[in-house]
N, C-alpha and C positions, 0 to 999 in steps of 0.2 A: 205536757203536748206534743208530738210528734215533727218533724222540720217541715214535713209536708201541711201539717196543720198550721204551723208557724206561719209559713209560705203565704197559703192561703188568704190567711189575717190580715195581712201584711197588706197582700195585695187588691182585699179589698177595703182597705181604708184608703190606694194611691186612688184605686178609681175612683171613689167619691169625693173624695178631694178634689182629682183633676175634672172631674164631669160636672159637679157641682157649679164653679163659672162661668161654664159652658153654655148650660142650660140656665143659669137668667142670663148671661150677655144675648143669648140666641134667642131665647123669650122674648127680649126687652125689645127687639129690633125686627124681633117675629109680627110683633102683633100694631106696631108701626106702620110694619109691609102692607098686614094683610086688614090695617081700618083705615088705610091711606085715601080709599074716596071718604071717607068720614071726614077723616084732618084735613083734607081740601073742601070740604063743605063749612068748616069751622071756622079753621085759621088762615085762611085765606079770602080776598076778592071776590065776591059773587057774580055771578051771570055767564061766566064762560068756565065749565066742568073739564074743559082738555087743557085749559091753563091752570083750570086751581090745580090737577091731578099729577101737572108736571112741575109744579111748584112743592107740592106735598114728595114729589121724588125727590126734586134735589135739596129739600130740607131734609131729608132719609140720609142723600147723599153727602152731605154734610157733614156729618158724625164720622167717615168712613177719610175726612181727606183732613182731622184733628187723630186719625190712628196711627199713623207711622212717630207722629209727638209723644202718643201717649206709650208707643212704645218704646221710645228714645230712654223716655223720663224713667218707667217704670223697671227696663232692663236694664238700664245704670244702676236703681237701685234695688230689683233683686241678682245682679252679679254682684255688687258691693256687701250686702247687708243678709241675703237669704232669701228662698223661694216665699218660706212659709210669711211673713209679717206683711210681705207685698202680695202676696194675694191675698191677703187677709184684707188689705186696703182698696183691691181692685175689686173686690166684687161688691163691699157695702156700698161704693162711690159709683157703680152701675145701679143699684138698689133706689141709692135715692135720688138720681138722676132720674129715672121712671116714673118712680112716687111724683115727684117732681111736674112733672109734663100731664100726671092724673087731676094734679088741680090746677093747671095754667086756667086765667080767663078768655075767652075765646073773642074773635073779631067780630062780632055783636057789642062785645061789654065793652072793648078800648081798642076794636080798629088796630092797626096797623102794627101794634107792639106785640097784638097776641102770638104773631107768626114768627117776630125778633126775640121773643121768650123762647118760644119753639123750636126757636136754634140753638140759642143758648142751654137748648136742657137734651138736644141731639151733642152738642158740641161736647158737653163734658161726660155722653155715653160713651161718646169718642173716644178720648181718653180715655177712659177707664178701662177699655174694652180693649184697646192696642195695647195695653199692659198686661192681658190678663193672660191673653190664649199664650206668650212668651214662654211667662213661669209657669202654665198649669203645664204645657207638654215639657219642658224642663224637667218639674218635678216627677214627672211621673216616668219618664224614662230614663230618669236617676234613680228611681227606687225600684225599678223592672228586673229582673234577669233576662239575660240578654234573648234566653230561649221563648220566652214570652213579651218579647217588648212592643212589637209589630200589633202584637193581639189588645194589653194594657192599654198602650201610645189608643187606639184604635176608639176606648172607650172614652177618651175625654171628646174625640167628635163626634162620637153618639148620644152624647151630651148635647154637642152644639143641635143635631139631628130632636132629639128628645127638647131640648127646649120652645123648637121651632114647632113641634108636631103640639108642645101645652099649648103652646100661643095661638095656633092654628083650632085647637080644642077649644079653649077660651072663647076665643073670639066667633066660631059656629056657635055654644050653646046660644049665647051670648043675644047674637041675632037671630035665630031661632026661638028664645023667650021672649024678645021685646018687640022684636021688630026692628026693620028698615028706619020707622022714622023714629023713633025712641033709639037706638043705638047712635042716630046721627045729633038726639037732643040733648044726651048725657048718659047713654049706654057705657058710648065707646071709651070713658073714665077709668070705668072698672076694672078692665083688665092693665091699666098702666097703675093703678094703686097694689093691686095684687102682687106686684115687684118687689113692693117691700118688705113685706115679709118673708118672702122667697128670699130674698138676699142677706134677712138675720139671719135662714139654716144657715145659709153660706158660711158664713162670718164664724156662727158655732163649730161647723165640721174643721174649719180650717183653721179657727185657734187653737182644737186640740191635737193640732198636729206635730212633729218634729220636724225639722228640716231636712233636703234627702242628704245620703251619707254622702256622696259625691259634692256637694257643697260644703258640707261637715268636715269632711278630709282638707280639700283644701282651707277654711280656713282654718283650721289647729296647724299647718304645714307652713301659715301665711301666705300664703300663693295666688289669694283672690285679687283679680287684677284690681289696680289705685283706676284706670281710666279703660271702663269696659269696650266704651262704643270706637275710643280712637285705637285701641288694640283688634275690634273689629274693621274697622279699612285696610291695618294696619295687613292684619293678617286672615281676615277671614273675609275677603272680598269673592271671590271665587265663589264658599259657599254660599254667599248673601244673594251673590246673584242668580243661582242657583237654587236657592229658595225662592225666590221673587216668580222668577219662569214656572217652576213648578204648581205655585201658587198660583197663576193667574186662570186656565181651567177653570181649578176647585173651585174658585171667588167666582168666576163671572157663571158655574151652570147652580151650582150655590142660588143666589139671587136669582137667578133666570128663572128655574125649575121648582124652586121652593117656593119664591116670592113673588115674582112677576108672573106668572106661571096663572095664580088668580085672577089678574086682572085681565091678561089675554084670552079666560076665556071667559070672560064677560065682555069684554069689550067688542071681541073678537069674532070669539065659537058663539057671543051669544047667549050662551049659559046662564041662568040666575046665579047668586051669591054665593048659597047654598052649595050649589054644587059646584058651583069652584072650590068653595072649600073642602067639602067635601071629598072633591078630590085630591085635593092636596092630603088631606088630612092619609089617607090611601096612601099617598104617593110616598109619604115621612115612614108610615109604618113599615113602611118593604124595604125603605132603606134602612130603616135602624136595625131591623131585622139580619139583614144581609153588613150592617156594617163590622162585627166582633167577628166572619166570617172569613172577608176578605182581610182584616187584620193577622188572623192565626193562618191564611193563608200566606201572606206575606213573609211572615217567620218561616215556611219551609220553603216556597218558593223565589225569594229576594222581594227587594220594593222594586228596583226598574221593571219584572216584565207586570207588575201593577201599574204603575206608572204610565208603561208605555198602551197595554191590554186597551186601559179605559179613555186614553186620549184616541185611541183609534176606533174606538164603541162609541163615541161622543160624533166621530165623524162619520160611521154609517149611520147611528140612528139618529141625527139630530132633524134632519130635513123629514122623515117619513110620522118622526113624535111630533113634529109641530100641524103637519096636514093632519095629524090627526087629531086635534085639538079644534079644527079650526071650522066647529060646528056639523063634526059628520052623525055625531048620535051620541049620549054620554059614555056607555061602553067602551066607543075605541077612544075618544076623549082623554079617560081615565085612564084608561091603557098607553096611549099616548107619553103621561105625564109620568106613567109608572117608568116605562122604557127610559126615558131620559133622565128619572133620579138613579138610576142602577150604576153607569160608570162614576156619578157624583159619588154614590158609596164607598164605589174604591179608593177612588183620591181621598173624600176624608179618612179611611181609614188606615191609609201607608204613610200619609203626611207627616206626622209630630214624628213619629220613631224614625222616618229618614232623615229629615230634618236634624234631629239629638244626634243622629249618628255625622252628623257634615259639619259639627262647630264644636272646639273645646271646652269642657267645662268653663270655665274663665271667660269665655262669651257667651254660653248658651243663648242663657234666654233673651239678648240684646239680638244675639242673629236670629235667632226664629222669630223674636218681636218687629222687626224692624221689616226682613225681607217679607214677611207673611204681610204683614200692615200696608206693605207698600203696593202690594198687588191687590188689596184690600180698597185699598185707594183707589188705583186704574181703573178697576175693572167690578167691585164690588156693587160697594155700596149706588155706583153709577149705572149699573147694568141696569135697572128699569127702568133711570131716566134715559138710555141708550134706548133700550127697544120700543119704549111709546113714540120718543122722538125718529126713530125709524119709520116706524109703520106710519106715523103721521107725514112726516116729509118723502115718503116713496109708495106710497097707498099699498104696502105687500105685506101681505100677513105673514107672511116667513122672513120676514129681514129678521127678526131674532136668531134664526137659525143660523145670518153669516154672521154674527155674530159669537155664537158661539164659535159654528167652526171655525173663526180665525184663533181662539181662544185655545184649541182642542192644536193647534199646527203650534203655536208659543209651547206650550209642559211638555210637546210629545219631540220636539227639537231640543229640548232641557235637560229630556230626557235620556237623549244620546249621550249626553256627557257626563252622567249621574252615575258613581263608581260604587257597585254593588259592595253594601257594608254588613249585609244579615248576619247575625250570631259574634260580630266582633264585638268587645269591649267597648262603653264609651271611653273616651279620650278626658283628661281631666287638663291636659296644656296642650 
């Protein structure tokens, strides 16, 4: 076998290993977001649809509150015993929590206890997913050649978009076949139940892997960090802060454009649920196609220009995009959502290669997991709730655009502090 063929084989294994957890994580989170109206009807007090939707989005956000805790727990484990075992644990935990939500009793069956059980399921999802992404990013970066790190790391985030796309397709198909009444009655359960076989596939893929070469080398030399979190706050504070700042727009835009927008198109734009779902599917498909291109571009021009360009593009496009989605015709609404998805695709493509290059291997898992998940907690899971609340309070359908614009400013300012690192070898310590 030639060296190029060997490298391609390794690259393929790395891609699948990194992407599978993201697919499952974002499928799990995506189906909750897309089924929020049904979940509001079956898990919360009846009679006030707006209050029920806010409660459903608040429960959606609950998982994100615990993501930093998951990052701390699994980051410590992953930096101490390795990426492989930790990633196997996170992927099956996410799948089991999602399956459990699919078999929960409803409000009609046990009253308020149903909502409490839903919150527990979401919290387990949050802890597991908080430990997933830092490990996947570390593993893929540490297995990638420097000249292809941006491209290969982008595939982990491509898995995130594919997971959301899969969730959107599944929900759309079941809604089309069963209708709204059946989906609210029992059909909402099926997409959650699908999470378990997905998790078993992910576990099988990851169980067959070896650990990353860089972590293996650290372990063989006895240089694994004894207290990764303490070391992170001792020597990695600046990188942690940058990871948080660079992730703000990434998370805000992801959950506004790919999750909340479906609700916005229905509640504010007046479109049907199927139209909103298909618009989201088109947006996710376009973003998936563009993401590897942005990842490869970052290997040529650097990480910093991609972050800066995506932040500026969001500022320029966010208000026209939301105006287009506010009931001016289906074609214009879809175009508005797609346009907002393009800079988000660029951010997702470049994020993990940049984050991996900021931390040494001894604390890489912990650093990426904690910084990324702090942003997730602050503006990710809360984004649908914030957008719904802003519109309810102001009556302005463009209120979510101001939220995204503020996030874009945070990421843009953080980008100016970023040192370009494209093409450099990853640090061990």
